[in-house]
C-alpha positions in Angstrom: 139.4 13.3 -41.0 141.3 14.2 -37.8 144.4 12.4 -36.9 144.8 10.9 -33.3 147.4 13.6 -32.5 145.0 16.3 -33.5 142.1 14.9 -31.4 144.3 14.5 -28.3 146.1 17.8 -28.3 144.5 21.2 -29.0 146.6 24.2 -29.6 146.6 26.5 -26.6 144.6 29.6 -27.1 145.4 32.9 -25.5 142.8 34.2 -23.1 141.9 37.9 -23.3 143.4 39.7 -20.3 143.0 43.4 -21.3 140.1 45.1 -19.7 137.4 46.7 -21.9 136.7 49.5 -19.4 139.4 51.7 -17.7 139.2 52.8 -14.1 138.6 49.5 -12.3 140.9 47.5 -10.1 143.7 45.6 -11.6 142.7 41.9 -11.9 144.9 38.8 -12.1 144.7 36.9 -15.4 143.4 33.4 -15.6 145.8 30.6 -16.4 145.3 28.9 -19.7 145.8 25.2 -20.4 149.1 24.8 -22.0 150.8 22.0 -23.9 154.6 21.5 -24.1 155.1 18.9 -26.8 157.2 19.9 -29.8 154.1 20.8 -31.8 152.5 23.2 -29.3 155.6 24.5 -27.4 155.9 27.7 -29.4 152.2 28.6 -29.0 152.4 27.9 -25.3 155.4 30.2 -24.9 153.5 32.9 -26.9 150.5 32.6 -24.5 152.6 33.0 -21.4 154.5 36.0 -23.0 151.2 37.6 -24.0 149.8 37.2 -20.4 153.0 38.8 -19.0 152.8 41.6 -21.6 149.1 42.3 -20.9 149.8 42.4 -17.2 152.2 45.3 -17.7 149.9 47.0 -20.3 147.0 46.8 -17.9 149.1 48.5 -15.2 150.2 51.2 -17.6 146.6 51.8 -18.7 145.5 52.0 -15.1 148.2 54.5 -14.1 147.6 56.7 -17.2 143.9 56.8 -16.4 144.5 57.5 -12.7 147.2 60.1 -13.5 144.8 62.1 -15.7 142.2 62.3 -12.8 144.9 63.2 -10.2 146.4 65.8 -12.6 143.0 67.6 -12.9 142.4 67.5 -9.2 145.9 68.7 -8.3 145.9 71.5 -10.9 142.5 72.8 -9.8 143.5 72.8 -6.1 146.9 74.4 -6.8 145.4 77.1 -9.0 142.7 77.8 -6.4 145.4 78.1 -3.8 147.5 80.5 -5.9 144.4 82.6 -6.8 143.2 82.9 -3.2 146.7 83.8 -2.0 147.0 86.4 -4.7 143.6 87.9 -3.8 144.6 88.0 -0.1 147.8 89.9 -1.0 146.2 92.3 -3.4 143.2 93.3 -1.3 145.1 95.5 1.2 147.0 97.2 -1.7 143.8 97.8 -3.7 142.1 99.2 -0.7 144.9 101.7 -0.3 145.1 102.7 -4.0 141.3 103.0 -4.4 140.4 104.4 -1.1 137.3 106.2 -2.3 135.9 103.3 -4.3 136.8 100.5 -1.9 136.4 102.4 1.4 133.7 99.9 2.5 135.9 96.9 1.8 136.4 95.0 5.1 139.9 93.7 6.0 138.2 90.5 6.9 138.1 89.5 3.2 141.9 89.2 3.3 141.5 86.7 6.1 138.8 84.8 4.3 141.0 84.6 1.1 143.9 83.3 3.2 141.6 80.8 4.8 140.4 79.5 1.4 144.0 79.1 0.3 144.8 77.1 3.4 141.8 74.9 3.0 142.6 74.1 -0.6 146.2 73.3 0.3 145.1 71.1 3.1 142.7 69.2 0.8 145.4 68.6 -1.7 147.8 67.4 1.1 145.2 65.2 2.8 144.0 63.5 -0.4 147.5 63.5 -1.9 146.4 64.7 -5.3 149.7 66.3 -6.3 151.8 63.5 -4.7 149.7 60.8 -6.4 150.1 62.6 -9.7 153.9 62.4 -9.4 153.9 58.8 -8.1 151.7 57.7 -11.0 154.0 59.3 -13.6 157.1 57.7 -12.1 155.5 54.2 -11.7 154.0 54.2 -15.2 157.4 55.2 -16.6 159.2 52.4 -14.7 156.7 49.8 -15.9 156.9 51.0 -19.5 160.7 50.9 -19.4 160.6 47.4 -18.0 158.1 46.3 -20.7 160.3 47.6 -23.5 163.2 45.6 -22.2 161.0 42.5 -21.8 159.7 42.8 -25.4 163.2 43.2 -26.8 164.4 40.2 -24.8 161.6 38.1 -26.3 162.6 39.3 -29.8 166.2 38.5 -29.2 165.3 35.0 -27.8 163.1 34.3 -30.9 166.0 35.2 -33.2 168.0 32.3 -31.7 165.2 29.7 -32.2 165.8 27.3 -35.0 163.0 27.6 -37.5 161.3 29.9 -35.0 160.6 26.9 -32.7 162.1 26.9 -29.2 163.7 23.8 -27.6 162.5 22.7 -24.2 165.5 24.5 -22.6 164.8 27.7 -24.5 161.1 27.6 -23.6 162.0 27.2 -19.9 164.4 30.1 -20.1 161.7 32.3 -21.6 159.2 31.2 -19.0 161.6 32.2 -16.3 162.0 35.6 -18.0 158.2 36.0 -18.0 158.0 35.1 -14.3 160.7 37.6 -13.5 159.0 40.3 -15.5 155.6 39.8 -13.8 157.3 39.9 -10.4 159.1 43.1 -11.5 155.8 44.8 -12.4 154.1 43.6 -9.2 157.1 45.1 -7.2 156.6 48.5 -8.9 152.9 48.5 -8.1 153.6 47.4 -4.5 156.2 50.1 -4.0 153.8 52.8 -5.2 151.1 51.4 -3.0 153.4 51.4 0.1 154.3 55.0 -0.7 150.6 55.9 -0.8 150.0 54.2 2.5 152.8 56.0 4.2 151.7 59.4 2.9 148.1 58.7 3.9 149.1 57.6 7.4 151.3 60.7 7.8 148.4 63.0 6.6 146.0 61.4 9.2 148.6 61.7 11.9 149.2 65.4 11.1 145.4 66.0 11.1 145.0 64.4 14.5 148.0 66.1 16.2 146.3 69.5 16.7 143.3 67.8 18.3 145.6 65.8 20.7 147.5 69.0 21.7 144.4 71.0 22.4 142.8 68.2 24.4 142.7 69.3 28.1 144.6 67.2 30.6 142.5 65.9 33.4 
């Protein structure tokens, strides 16, 4: 038979906030119904801690997934640029060394190879594959470092709880730490997003400058 206290208060249950599929947008977690009486305070603090921890883990997973895609794109474009540039440099030398065998080789192929190298480099710069790869590495590292500090702070706080149960003041202190940590992760993401916006706007501006210069003045 249930006691009145058990029927009135249910223990807060953590809601799943980790995505089952990578590659989507980062989503905000839903708030859970929490209880702050002596019986349920510890469980409520755990729910908030888990939500903050998952927020960082979701961001880390997103950056790791995005970093892998940008790395493949950047490496392919950079290798293509190096290969095309090398071919452009070797063609005149090969035509001189093997004059008989390559007598019909047109010098225009050197220009074509240089053009391919320039196009590949322009694609990388416009879409920011190499820059994004570096940004994602740096942001993921900052979030991971902040997460490790947050997890250790939680363990240190738990060590000071009498019988592993926090007082009201200790619970409020941990909630404040969770709030600070979530804001810290959001600040890292916002900083990386602003850097991307600046790079993209600069790339568009550089792309439009030649057209503006070549436009005839009426």
